[in-house]
N, C-alpha and C positions, 0 to 999 in steps of 0.2 A: 388372921389377916387375909383379906381378899386379894387374889392375884389378878391383875388387870392386863388386858390387851387393848390398846388404843387403835381406833379405826380412822386413819387419815393422818398424814405426816407433814402438814403444812403449818402456817403461822398460828392458826387457832390451836393446833396441837401443843405448841410451845406454851401458850397461855394456860391450857388445861393441866399440863405437866406441873407448872408453877403452883397451881391450886392443890393438886394431889400430893405434891411433895411436902405440903404443910400439914398433912393428915397422917395419923398413925395407923389407921385401920386399912390402908390400901398399900399395895406394892405393885409397881409397874414392871411387867415382864418385857414388854416391847410393843412394837407398832406394826400394823398391817396397812400397806399403802399400795394403790393401783400402779404406781410408778416403780415398784420394786424390781430390781435387776440383780440377779444372783452374782453377776460379774462386776457389779459396782456397789460394794458394801457402803451403806450410809446409815447415819443415826440422826436423831433429833434430841438435842440437849443431852447426849450421851446414851440415849436409849435406842437399841438397834431396830432397824426395819427388818422384820422377821419373814415377811412374805407379802402376799396380796390378799384380797377379800375372798379368794377361793379357798383359803385356809381357815375361815371362820369356824366351820364345823369341826375341824381337827382340834382347835383350841377349846371349843365347847366341850368336846369329849374328854379333854384333859382337866376340866374343872375351872377354867378361867372365866372371868366376867369381862364385860366389854363397856368401853366408853366411846361414844361417837365424837371424834375430835375433828371432823370436817366442819368448817365454818359455814355460815349461811347469811347471804345478803338478798339476792334476787329471788331465790326459790329454796324450798325445803325438800325438794324431790329426792336428792341424793341421800340426805339424812333419813328420810322416810324409807328408802330402799334398804339402807344399811340396817335400820331398826327391824324391818320386816325379815330380813335375812337372818339376823341373830335370833329373833323371837321364834321364827318358824322352825328353827333347829333346836329349840329348847334352851337357848342361851339367856343369860341374865344381864341386866344393865342397872347398876346401882345408882342411887342419887348421890351426887358429889356436891358438898357445900364447903366453901372456903372457910377456914377457921377465923377469918377476919369479918365474916358476915353474920347478920342476925336474921334468923327465920323464926317467926312466931311458932310456938308449940301448937297453936290453933290453926295452922296453915297445913294444907295437904299438898305434897310435892310428889308427882308421879315418876315412875322409873325412867332412868336415863337422863334426867335433867341435871345440868351442871350450873351451879351458882358460884360466880366468880367473887373476887375480893371486894370488900367494902360495900356489899349489897345490904339493903334493908327491905325485908318483906314482912309486912305487918299482919295483923290478925285476920283470920277467916279468908285467906286467899286460897284459891284452888289453881294450882299450877300444873298444866298437863305434861304428858310424857315428852321426853327428849327435847325440852326447851333449853335455850341458852339464856341465862340471865347474867349479863356482862357487868364488868367492874363499875362500881359506884352508882348503880341504878337503884331506884326506889319503887316498890310496888306497895301501894297503900291498901287499907282494910277492904275486904269484900270483893277484890278483883277476881275475875274468872279469866284465866289465860288458857286457851286450848293448846293441844299438842303442837310441837315442832315450830314454836315461835322463837324469835331472837329479839330479846329486849337489850338493846345495845348500850354502850357505855354512857353513864350519866343520864339515862332516860328516866322520866318520872311519870308514873301512872297513878293518878289520884284515885280516891275511893270509888269502888264499885264499877271500875272500867271492865267491860266485857270484850274480850279480844278473841276473834276467831282463829282457826287453825292456819299454821304456816305463815304467820305475819312477821314481817321485819319492821322493827321500830328503831329508827336511826338515833345516833348519839345526840344527847342533849335535848331530845324531844320532850315536850310536856303535853300530857293528855288529860283534859279536864275530867272531873268526876262524872260518873254515870254515862260516859261515852261508849258507844258500841262500834266495834271495828269488825268489818267482814273478813272472810277467809282470804288468805294468800295475798294480802296487800303489802305494799312497801311504802313506809312513811319516811320521808327524807329527814336527814339529820337536821336538828335545830327547829323542827316544826312545832307549832302550837296548834293542837287539835282541840277545838272548842265543842264540836258536836259531830 
């Protein structure tokens, strides 16, 4: 069983904990958060805040793996910095897939990506590192999603969508087939992207 340290103790962390607790192959040790204060002990859903990001290397040396639990709306910069900090010190970030989701065996999912509840990812999708694929979203056949993207709740990406790095796709958005989306864009909730 892999022992996990979560990076970021906000609301998104709570959602990721719910996913991990449904899986038998992981155990959560605790959380590192920039707001850590030794004089004010706190926890997230019963899991202790153990320190801040300066302790990442210490936990790598103890054999822990990491999940980035900082959310992403306007920018992926913080998530990218955390990823670089873990990887540069030799740390590992597993793929986390909720037990209520379906991911095709013909799909590639890169390290650090978290797939939340009730997600459908169809065949021949390439999903980059450290993406968030949030609850109830659908990614259809042949899509290419670059790293550090957030596919928000209930979003639908139809076949062969090509999505650049660091993109946020808002809740309930529908993206038509074969649409190409550039890097670091924010697509508002409820959008219909035709081209």
